[in-house]
N, C-alpha and C positions, 0 to 999 in steps of 0.2 A: 807289614808292621815291623817285621824283624829287620828290614833294611833301613828303617828310619835313621838310626844313629849314623850309619854309613853315608846316607844321603846328606844329612846335616853336615857331617865332617867334610864331604866333598864340596858342598856349596860354600861353606865358610873357608875352607882351606884354599880353594881355587880363587875365591874372591880376595882373600888375604894376599895371595901371590900376585894377582893382577894389580891390586892396590899398591903393593910394594914396587912393582915395576912401572906401572902406568899412571898411578894416582888414585885417590879415594873414589871419585865418581866412576871411573872405569871399572873398579872393583865391584861397585854397586850394579853397574850395567851388566857385568858378567854374571852376577847372581841372578838378575832378572832374566837374562838370556838363557841361562841354564834352566830356569823355571819354565820358560817358553818351550824349550826343546823337550823337557821332561813331560809337559802337559800335551804335547803333540806327538812327536816321534816315540817318546817313552811310553805313552799310553797306547799307541798303536802296536808297539811290540808286545806290551803286556796283554793287550786284547788278543793278539794273535796266538800267544802261548797259553792263555786261559785266565790268569788271575785278575786281569783288568776288565773282564767282560761285565757289562751292565745289561740287565734285561731290557729288551727293546721297548717295552712300555714305560720304562723309567728314563730312557735316553732321548735327548733331543738337542736342538741347537742351543737352547737356553741353558741346559745343564752343562753342556760342553763349554759354553762361553763363561759361565760362572766358575767352573773348574779351572779354566785357563786363567782367569783373573786372579783366583785365589793362589794358584801355584806360582804365577809370575810375581804376585805380591809377596808371597813367602820367600821366593828366591831373592827378591830385592831386599827383604828384611835380613836374610842371611848374608847377603852381600854387604849390607851396612855393618853387620856384626864383624865379618871378616875384615872389612876395610878399617873399621874402628880399632880392631886389635892391632892392625899395622900402625895406625896413627899413635896409639898408646905406646907401642914398642919403640917407635921413632923418638917420642918425647922422652922416654926413660933412657934411651941411649945418649941423647943430647945432654942430659942432666949430669 
């Protein structure tokens, strides 16, 4: 929970940078991709060191698929935010 602001900043900041260099939709794609990595490799690392462990009776393919979909969706949402900030800054620069 304490790392949430850092995660949001990373998602939005990296998506902003990708949108600045490669365009709006690539920024959104990067956000979703970060979510995918976070929900797969990130969860595996967290599981290995302890805080990401879920009791065996509560864990299954359905839970993992739901978590994956939610984290990828949130990553895409943060990608939209970062990419939109880039668009707003470009418009303000042109004015």
